[in-house]
A tleap script that builds the chain and sets N, CA, C and O, in Angstrom:
source leaprc.protein.ff14SB
mol = sequence {
  NMET GLN GLU SER SER PHE TRP ARG ALA GLY
  TRP VAL PHE GLY LEU HIE GLU ALA LEU ASP
  SER LEU GLY MET PHE GLY PRO LEU ALA VAL
  ALA ALA VAL LEU ALA ARG HIE GLY SER TYR
  HIE LEU ALA PHE ALA VAL LEU PRO CYS PRO
  GLY LEU ILE ASN LEU ALA PHE VAL LEU THR
  ARG ALA CYS SER ASN HIE GLY PRO ASP LEU
  LYS ARG PRO LEU GLN SER ALA GLY GLN ARG
  THR ALA ARG ILE TYR TRP ILE TYR TRP SER
  ALA HIE CSER
}
set mol.1.N position { -48.311 6.719 157.720 }
set mol.1.CA position { -48.808 5.936 156.604 }
set mol.1.C position { -49.072 6.896 155.441 }
set mol.1.O position { -49.681 7.950 155.621 }
set mol.2.N position { -48.615 6.525 154.271 }
set mol.2.CA position { -48.836 7.374 153.113 }
set mol.2.C position { -50.306 7.394 152.755 }
set mol.2.O position { -51.040 6.437 153.002 }
set mol.3.N position { -50.722 8.506 152.165 }
set mol.3.CA position { -52.136 8.641 151.835 }
set mol.3.C position { -52.585 7.598 150.819 }
set mol.3.O position { -53.702 7.088 150.906 }
set mol.4.N position { -51.721 7.276 149.854 }
set mol.4.CA position { -52.127 6.286 148.848 }
set mol.4.C position { -52.324 4.905 149.472 }
set mol.4.O position { -53.243 4.184 149.085 }
set mol.5.N position { -51.482 4.527 150.424 }
set mol.5.CA position { -51.663 3.224 151.055 }
set mol.5.C position { -52.880 3.225 151.970 }
set mol.5.O position { -53.520 2.190 152.158 }
set mol.6.N position { -53.201 4.392 152.543 }
set mol.6.CA position { -54.414 4.498 153.350 }
set mol.6.C position { -55.637 4.232 152.494 }
set mol.6.O position { -56.522 3.482 152.905 }
set mol.7.N position { -55.705 4.834 151.307 }
set mol.7.CA position { -56.858 4.627 150.428 }
set mol.7.C position { -56.888 3.222 149.875 }
set mol.7.O position { -57.964 2.665 149.658 }
set mol.8.N position { -55.722 2.636 149.642 }
set mol.8.CA position { -55.665 1.267 149.153 }
set mol.8.C position { -56.211 0.309 150.213 }
set mol.8.O position { -56.942 -0.628 149.893 }
set mol.9.N position { -55.853 0.550 151.476 }
set mol.9.CA position { -56.370 -0.286 152.554 }
set mol.9.C position { -57.878 -0.124 152.668 }
set mol.9.O position { -58.584 -1.098 152.928 }
set mol.10.N position { -58.375 1.076 152.481 }
set mol.10.CA position { -59.816 1.315 152.521 }
set mol.10.C position { -60.535 0.620 151.385 }
set mol.10.O position { -61.640 0.106 151.564 }
set mol.11.N position { -59.914 0.601 150.216 }
set mol.11.CA position { -60.525 -0.052 149.072 }
set mol.11.C position { -60.621 -1.558 149.311 }
set mol.11.O position { -61.641 -2.174 149.000 }
set mol.12.N position { -59.573 -2.144 149.855 }
set mol.12.CA position { -59.572 -3.579 150.134 }
set mol.12.C position { -60.626 -3.907 151.187 }
set mol.12.O position { -61.334 -4.907 151.067 }
set mol.13.N position { -60.732 -3.070 152.219 }
set mol.13.CA position { -61.748 -3.279 153.250 }
set mol.13.C position { -63.144 -3.189 152.633 }
set mol.13.O position { -64.016 -3.998 152.950 }
set mol.14.N position { -63.355 -2.217 151.761 }
set mol.14.CA position { -64.643 -2.066 151.097 }
set mol.14.C position { -64.975 -3.257 150.216 }
set mol.14.O position { -66.122 -3.701 150.178 }
set mol.15.N position { -63.983 -3.776 149.508 }
set mol.15.CA position { -64.198 -4.961 148.672 }
set mol.15.C position { -64.581 -6.158 149.535 }
set mol.15.O position { -65.493 -6.912 149.191 }
set mol.16.N position { -63.891 -6.329 150.643 }
set mol.16.CA position { -64.188 -7.435 151.547 }
set mol.16.C position { -65.614 -7.336 152.069 }
set mol.16.O position { -66.329 -8.338 152.094 }
set mol.17.N position { -66.035 -6.168 152.478 }
set mol.17.CA position { -67.382 -5.982 152.998 }
set mol.17.C position { -68.441 -6.185 151.903 }
set mol.17.O position { -69.503 -6.753 152.156 }
set mol.18.N position { -68.141 -5.718 150.691 }
set mol.18.CA position { -69.093 -5.884 149.588 }
set mol.18.C position { -69.278 -7.358 149.243 }
set mol.18.O position { -70.402 -7.806 149.013 }
set mol.19.N position { -68.185 -8.112 149.206 }
set mol.19.CA position { -68.296 -9.537 148.902 }
set mol.19.C position { -69.002 -10.287 150.022 }
set mol.19.O position { -69.729 -11.246 149.764 }
set mol.20.N position { -68.794 -9.855 151.265 }
set mol.20.CA position { -69.560 -10.441 152.372 }
set mol.20.C position { -71.049 -10.200 152.188 }
set mol.20.O position { -71.862 -11.098 152.406 }
set mol.21.N position { -71.401 -8.988 151.788 }
set mol.21.CA position { -72.816 -8.655 151.589 }
set mol.21.C position { -73.405 -9.418 150.410 }
set mol.21.O position { -74.558 -9.847 150.464 }
set mol.22.N position { -72.633 -9.590 149.357 }
set mol.22.CA position { -73.126 -10.342 148.201 }
set mol.22.C position { -73.282 -11.826 148.508 }
set mol.22.O position { -74.004 -12.532 147.804 }
set mol.23.N position { -72.615 -12.302 149.550 }
set mol.23.CA position { -72.728 -13.699 149.933 }
set mol.23.C position { -74.103 -14.090 150.421 }
set mol.23.O position { -74.428 -15.276 150.471 }
set mol.24.N position { -74.917 -13.114 150.783 }
set mol.24.CA position { -76.264 -13.432 151.269 }
set mol.24.C position { -77.198 -13.847 150.133 }
set mol.24.O position { -78.269 -14.393 150.400 }
set mol.25.N position { -76.830 -13.608 148.891 }
set mol.25.CA position { -77.710 -13.936 147.782 }
set mol.25.C position { -77.827 -15.443 147.546 }
set mol.25.O position { -78.818 -15.894 146.972 }
set mol.26.N position { -76.840 -16.227 147.977 }
set mol.26.CA position { -76.932 -17.687 147.853 }
set mol.26.C position { -78.103 -18.246 148.643 }
set mol.26.O position { -78.967 -18.909 148.069 }
set mol.27.N position { -78.154 -17.994 149.955 }
set mol.27.CA position { -79.301 -18.481 150.726 }
set mol.27.C position { -80.627 -17.875 150.281 }
set mol.27.O position { -81.656 -18.548 150.330 }
set mol.28.N position { -80.621 -16.622 149.851 }
set mol.28.CA position { -81.858 -16.010 149.363 }
set mol.28.C position { -82.342 -16.691 148.084 }
set mol.28.O position { -83.542 -16.893 147.899 }
set mol.29.N position { -81.410 -17.043 147.208 }
set mol.29.CA position { -81.788 -17.734 145.969 }
set mol.29.C position { -82.379 -19.111 146.283 }
set mol.29.O position { -83.370 -19.520 145.678 }
set mol.30.N position { -81.768 -19.820 147.230 }
set mol.30.CA position { -82.291 -21.134 147.622 }
set mol.30.C position { -83.682 -20.989 148.213 }
set mol.30.O position { -84.579 -21.768 147.890 }
set mol.31.N position { -83.872 -20.001 149.076 }
set mol.31.CA position { -85.189 -19.795 149.683 }
set mol.31.C position { -86.235 -19.446 148.632 }
set mol.31.O position { -87.371 -19.915 148.703 }
set mol.32.N position { -85.855 -18.623 147.655 }
set mol.32.CA position { -86.801 -18.243 146.603 }
set mol.32.C position { -87.192 -19.445 145.747 }
set mol.32.O position { -88.365 -19.619 145.415 }
set mol.33.N position { -86.217 -20.269 145.391 }
set mol.33.CA position { -86.515 -21.446 144.574 }
set mol.33.C position { -87.369 -22.434 145.361 }
set mol.33.O position { -88.298 -23.025 144.809 }
set mol.34.N position { -87.065 -22.616 146.637 }
set mol.34.CA position { -87.875 -23.525 147.451 }
set mol.34.C position { -89.298 -23.013 147.608 }
set mol.34.O position { -90.248 -23.796 147.570 }
set mol.35.N position { -89.452 -21.705 147.784 }
set mol.35.CA position { -90.798 -21.145 147.941 }
set mol.35.C position { -91.598 -21.249 146.650 }
set mol.35.O position { -92.806 -21.481 146.678 }
set mol.36.N position { -90.925 -21.079 145.524 }
set mol.36.CA position { -91.650 -21.073 144.249 }
set mol.36.C position { -91.892 -22.481 143.701 }
set mol.36.O position { -92.982 -22.797 143.225 }
set mol.37.N position { -90.843 -23.327 143.778 }
set mol.37.CA position { -90.940 -24.643 143.145 }
set mol.37.C position { -90.997 -25.794 144.136 }
set mol.37.O position { -91.504 -26.865 143.803 }
set mol.38.N position { -90.490 -25.598 145.342 }
set mol.38.CA position { -90.493 -26.663 146.344 }
set mol.38.C position { -89.528 -27.800 146.058 }
set mol.38.O position { -89.666 -28.887 146.620 }
set mol.39.N position { -88.556 -27.563 145.194 }
set mol.39.CA position { -87.626 -28.614 144.794 }
set mol.39.C position { -86.233 -28.341 145.358 }
set mol.39.O position { -85.608 -27.328 145.045 }
set mol.40.N position { -85.760 -29.266 146.197 }
set mol.40.CA position { -84.409 -29.124 146.730 }
set mol.40.C position { -83.359 -29.340 145.646 }
set mol.40.O position { -82.296 -28.721 145.688 }
set mol.41.N position { -83.638 -30.197 144.688 }
set mol.41.CA position { -82.690 -30.440 143.601 }
set mol.41.C position { -82.447 -29.153 142.812 }
set mol.41.O position { -81.301 -28.793 142.540 }
set mol.42.N position { -83.502 -28.479 142.456 }
set mol.42.CA position { -83.368 -27.216 141.727 }
set mol.42.C position { -82.727 -26.146 142.602 }
set mol.42.O position { -81.915 -25.357 142.120 }
set mol.43.N position { -83.082 -26.113 143.878 }
set mol.43.CA position { -82.516 -25.106 144.784 }
set mol.43.C position { -81.004 -25.260 144.908 }
set mol.43.O position { -80.269 -24.273 144.859 }
set mol.44.N position { -80.541 -26.498 145.070 }
set mol.44.CA position { -79.104 -26.712 145.174 }
set mol.44.C position { -78.401 -26.537 143.832 }
set mol.44.O position { -77.205 -26.246 143.801 }
set mol.45.N position { -79.114 -26.707 142.733 }
set mol.45.CA position { -78.532 -26.448 141.422 }
set mol.45.C position { -78.323 -24.943 141.200 }
set mol.45.O position { -77.390 -24.540 140.506 }
set mol.46.N position { -79.189 -24.120 141.788 }
set mol.46.CA position { -79.096 -22.666 141.649 }
set mol.46.C position { -78.050 -22.079 142.605 }
set mol.46.O position { -77.525 -20.994 142.354 }
set mol.47.N position { -77.752 -22.772 143.673 }
set mol.47.CA position { -76.886 -22.261 144.733 }
set mol.47.C position { -75.504 -21.794 144.264 }
set mol.47.O position { -75.037 -20.774 144.772 }
set mol.48.N position { -74.822 -22.461 143.339 }
set mol.48.CA position { -73.490 -21.983 142.935 }
set mol.48.C position { -73.499 -20.670 142.148 }
set mol.48.O position { -72.463 -20.013 142.048 }
set mol.49.N position { -74.627 -20.281 141.596 }
set mol.49.CA position { -74.666 -19.082 140.747 }
set mol.49.C position { -74.192 -17.807 141.458 }
set mol.49.O position { -73.346 -17.111 140.898 }
set mol.50.N position { -74.679 -17.461 142.647 }
set mol.50.CA position { -74.170 -16.252 143.315 }
set mol.50.C position { -72.674 -16.342 143.634 }
set mol.50.O position { -71.964 -15.339 143.561 }
set mol.51.N position { -72.202 -17.522 143.983 }
set mol.51.CA position { -70.767 -17.680 144.239 }
set mol.51.C position { -69.939 -17.466 142.986 }
set mol.51.O position { -68.873 -16.852 143.036 }
set mol.52.N position { -70.427 -17.970 141.866 }
set mol.52.CA position { -69.711 -17.763 140.599 }
set mol.52.C position { -69.721 -16.302 140.181 }
set mol.52.O position { -68.754 -15.814 139.597 }
set mol.53.N position { -70.803 -15.604 140.476 }
set mol.53.CA position { -70.860 -14.168 140.185 }
set mol.53.C position { -69.833 -13.425 141.036 }
set mol.53.O position { -69.155 -12.527 140.536 }
set mol.54.N position { -69.710 -13.784 142.313 }
set mol.54.CA position { -68.693 -13.177 143.176 }
set mol.54.C position { -67.290 -13.442 142.643 }
set mol.54.O position { -66.459 -12.535 142.599 }
set mol.55.N position { -67.026 -14.679 142.239 }
set mol.55.CA position { -65.719 -14.998 141.681 }
set mol.55.C position { -65.444 -14.217 140.403 }
set mol.55.O position { -64.310 -13.804 140.159 }
set mol.56.N position { -66.472 -14.013 139.588 }
set mol.56.CA position { -66.300 -13.224 138.368 }
set mol.56.C position { -65.924 -11.785 138.700 }
set mol.56.O position { -65.072 -11.200 138.031 }
set mol.57.N position { -66.555 -11.204 139.733 }
set mol.57.CA position { -66.185 -9.849 140.160 }
set mol.57.C position { -64.728 -9.788 140.590 }
set mol.57.O position { -64.001 -8.875 140.200 }
set mol.58.N position { -64.300 -10.751 141.387 }
set mol.58.CA position { -62.929 -10.756 141.892 }
set mol.58.C position { -61.936 -10.950 140.750 }
set mol.58.O position { -60.931 -10.242 140.682 }
set mol.59.N position { -62.201 -11.894 139.857 }
set mol.59.CA position { -61.280 -12.140 138.753 }
set mol.59.C position { -61.228 -10.973 137.776 }
set mol.59.O position { -60.170 -10.660 137.231 }
set mol.60.N position { -62.369 -10.333 137.556 }
set mol.60.CA position { -62.388 -9.159 136.681 }
set mol.60.C position { -61.523 -8.056 137.267 }
set mol.60.O position { -60.758 -7.407 136.552 }
set mol.61.N position { -61.647 -7.849 138.563 }
set mol.61.CA position { -60.865 -6.810 139.222 }
set mol.61.C position { -59.389 -7.174 139.250 }
set mol.61.O position { -58.534 -6.308 139.064 }
set mol.62.N position { -59.081 -8.447 139.481 }
set mol.62.CA position { -57.687 -8.876 139.548 }
set mol.62.C position { -57.001 -8.773 138.191 }
set mol.62.O position { -55.797 -8.527 138.125 }
set mol.63.N position { -57.748 -8.958 137.116 }
set mol.63.CA position { -57.166 -8.925 135.775 }
set mol.63.C position { -57.124 -7.533 135.165 }
set mol.63.O position { -56.474 -7.328 134.140 }
set mol.64.N position { -57.806 -6.577 135.778 }
set mol.64.CA position { -57.816 -5.221 135.215 }
set mol.64.C position { -56.599 -4.447 135.700 }
set mol.64.O position { -55.996 -4.800 136.714 }
set mol.65.N position { -56.246 -3.414 134.993 }
set mol.65.CA position { -55.100 -2.573 135.347 }
set mol.65.C position { -55.537 -1.267 135.990 }
set mol.65.O position { -54.723 -0.355 136.133 }
set mol.66.N position { -56.788 -1.153 136.376 }
set mol.66.CA position { -57.296 0.079 136.953 }
set mol.66.C position { -57.273 -0.007 138.469 }
set mol.66.O position { -57.319 -1.095 139.043 }
set mol.67.N position { -57.203 1.137 139.101 }
set mol.67.CA position { -57.293 1.182 140.555 }
set mol.67.C position { -55.960 0.942 141.232 }
set mol.67.O position { -54.919 0.946 140.575 }
set mol.68.N position { -55.982 0.735 142.528 }
set mol.68.CA position { -54.756 0.606 143.294 }
set mol.68.C position { -54.032 -0.709 143.018 }
set mol.68.O position { -54.634 -1.713 142.639 }
set mol.69.N position { -52.730 -0.662 143.222 }
set mol.69.CA position { -51.918 -1.866 143.075 }
set mol.69.C position { -52.015 -2.653 144.370 }
set mol.69.O position { -51.414 -2.271 145.374 }
set mol.70.N position { -52.761 -3.742 144.359 }
set mol.70.CA position { -53.009 -4.501 145.579 }
set mol.70.C position { -51.901 -5.495 145.883 }
set mol.70.O position { -51.930 -6.147 146.926 }
set mol.71.N position { -50.927 -5.624 144.993 }
set mol.71.CA position { -49.859 -6.583 145.220 }
set mol.71.C position { -48.731 -6.001 146.062 }
set mol.71.O position { -47.931 -6.747 146.627 }
set mol.72.N position { -48.659 -4.691 146.150 }
set mol.72.CA position { -47.637 -4.064 146.980 }
set mol.72.C position { -48.042 -4.154 148.437 }
set mol.72.O position { -49.232 -4.128 148.751 }
set mol.73.N position { -47.069 -4.260 149.333 }
set mol.73.CA position { -47.425 -4.246 150.753 }
set mol.73.C position { -47.977 -2.882 151.152 }
set mol.73.O position { -47.611 -1.859 150.571 }
set mol.74.N position { -48.856 -2.877 152.143 }
set mol.74.CA position { -49.471 -1.622 152.570 }
set mol.74.C position { -48.505 -0.712 153.296 }
set mol.74.O position { -48.691 0.505 153.293 }
set mol.75.N position { -47.485 -1.265 153.914 }
set mol.75.CA position { -46.543 -0.424 154.629 }
set mol.75.C position { -45.184 -1.098 154.617 }
set mol.75.O position { -45.079 -2.316 154.475 }
set mol.76.N position { -44.148 -0.289 154.768 }
set mol.76.CA position { -42.811 -0.859 154.822 }
set mol.76.C position { -42.589 -1.485 156.191 }
set mol.76.O position { -43.347 -1.232 157.127 }
set mol.77.N position { -41.559 -2.295 156.302 }
set mol.77.CA position { -41.336 -3.061 157.528 }
set mol.77.C position { -41.092 -2.165 158.743 }
set mol.77.O position { -41.487 -2.516 159.855 }
set mol.78.N position { -40.458 -1.035 158.549 }
set mol.78.CA position { -40.130 -0.175 159.683 }
set mol.78.C position { -41.199 0.853 160.004 }
set mol.78.O position { -41.059 1.593 160.978 }
set mol.79.N position { -42.232 0.920 159.239 }
set mol.79.CA position { -43.249 1.954 159.426 }
set mol.79.C position { -44.304 1.494 160.425 }
set mol.79.O position { -44.751 0.348 160.380 }
set mol.80.N position { -44.697 2.383 161.321 }
set mol.80.CA position { -45.713 2.049 162.316 }
set mol.80.C position { -47.089 2.022 161.672 }
set mol.80.O position { -47.357 2.751 160.717 }
set mol.81.N position { -47.943 1.182 162.200 }
set mol.81.CA position { -49.311 1.123 161.718 }
set mol.81.C position { -50.057 2.362 162.210 }
set mol.81.O position { -49.922 2.770 163.363 }
set mol.82.N position { -50.828 2.938 161.329 }
set mol.82.CA position { -51.543 4.169 161.672 }
set mol.82.C position { -52.567 3.903 162.771 }
set mol.82.O position { -53.130 2.812 162.860 }
set mol.83.N position { -52.794 4.894 163.588 }
set mol.83.CA position { -53.744 4.788 164.691 }
set mol.83.C position { -55.154 4.498 164.172 }
set mol.83.O position { -55.913 3.760 164.801 }
set mol.84.N position { -55.499 5.085 163.019 }
set mol.84.CA position { -56.837 4.902 162.466 }
set mol.84.C position { -57.098 3.433 162.137 }
set mol.84.O position { -58.234 2.968 162.226 }
set mol.85.N position { -56.040 2.698 161.754 }
set mol.85.CA position { -56.201 1.267 161.472 }
set mol.85.C position { -56.678 0.528 162.713 }
set mol.85.O position { -57.595 -0.290 162.633 }
set mol.86.N position { -56.075 0.802 163.839 }
set mol.86.CA position { -56.428 0.097 165.071 }
set mol.86.C position { -57.836 0.469 165.520 }
set mol.86.O position { -58.532 -0.356 166.112 }
set mol.87.N position { -58.261 1.693 165.248 }
set mol.87.CA position { -59.634 2.089 165.582 }
set mol.87.C position { -60.620 1.283 164.738 }
set mol.87.O position { -61.596 0.749 165.265 }
set mol.88.N position { -60.370 1.192 163.428 }
set mol.88.CA position { -61.238 0.409 162.555 }
set mol.88.C position { -61.196 -1.071 162.922 }
set mol.88.O position { -62.224 -1.748 162.917 }
set mol.89.N position { -60.013 -1.565 163.238 }
set mol.89.CA position { -59.856 -2.960 163.574 }
set mol.89.C position { -60.638 -3.316 164.839 }
set mol.89.O position { -61.298 -4.354 164.892 }
set mol.90.N position { -60.565 -2.474 165.832 }
set mol.90.CA position { -61.273 -2.760 167.077 }
set mol.90.C position { -62.792 -2.680 166.888 }
set mol.90.O position { -63.538 -3.423 167.526 }
set mol.91.N position { -63.245 -1.787 166.018 }
set mol.91.CA position { -64.681 -1.677 165.761 }
set mol.91.C position { -65.195 -2.861 164.947 }
set mol.91.O position { -66.338 -3.285 165.115 }
set mol.92.N position { -64.363 -3.383 164.080 }
set mol.92.CA position { -64.781 -4.474 163.182 }
set mol.92.C position { -64.729 -5.833 163.876 }
set mol.92.O position { -65.450 -6.752 163.488 }
set mol.93.N position { -63.897 -5.967 164.880 }
set mol.93.CA position { -63.722 -7.274 165.541 }
set mol.93.C position { -64.853 -7.643 166.438 }
set mol.93.O position { -64.832 -8.711 167.051 }
savepdb mol mol.pdb
quit
């Protein structure tokens, strides 16, 4: 596996993990609004905000020309998958 595709795969994995972590802010926002105001209407009105922020991050990154080219395949059809990928995959599953 070429070094550039290795780093590109790492960047995509990091983005996926970061967006997973940012997903916890939706329930936290609902809990905070419920604790402070006790209103389910307001809590559910606030709920889309963290999701929209996540979408803004993704769209900003997709529209920028910086960083790795994520549209190219990570490896050619005849190239074997690196051993390190399977180690990460087994740990993540």
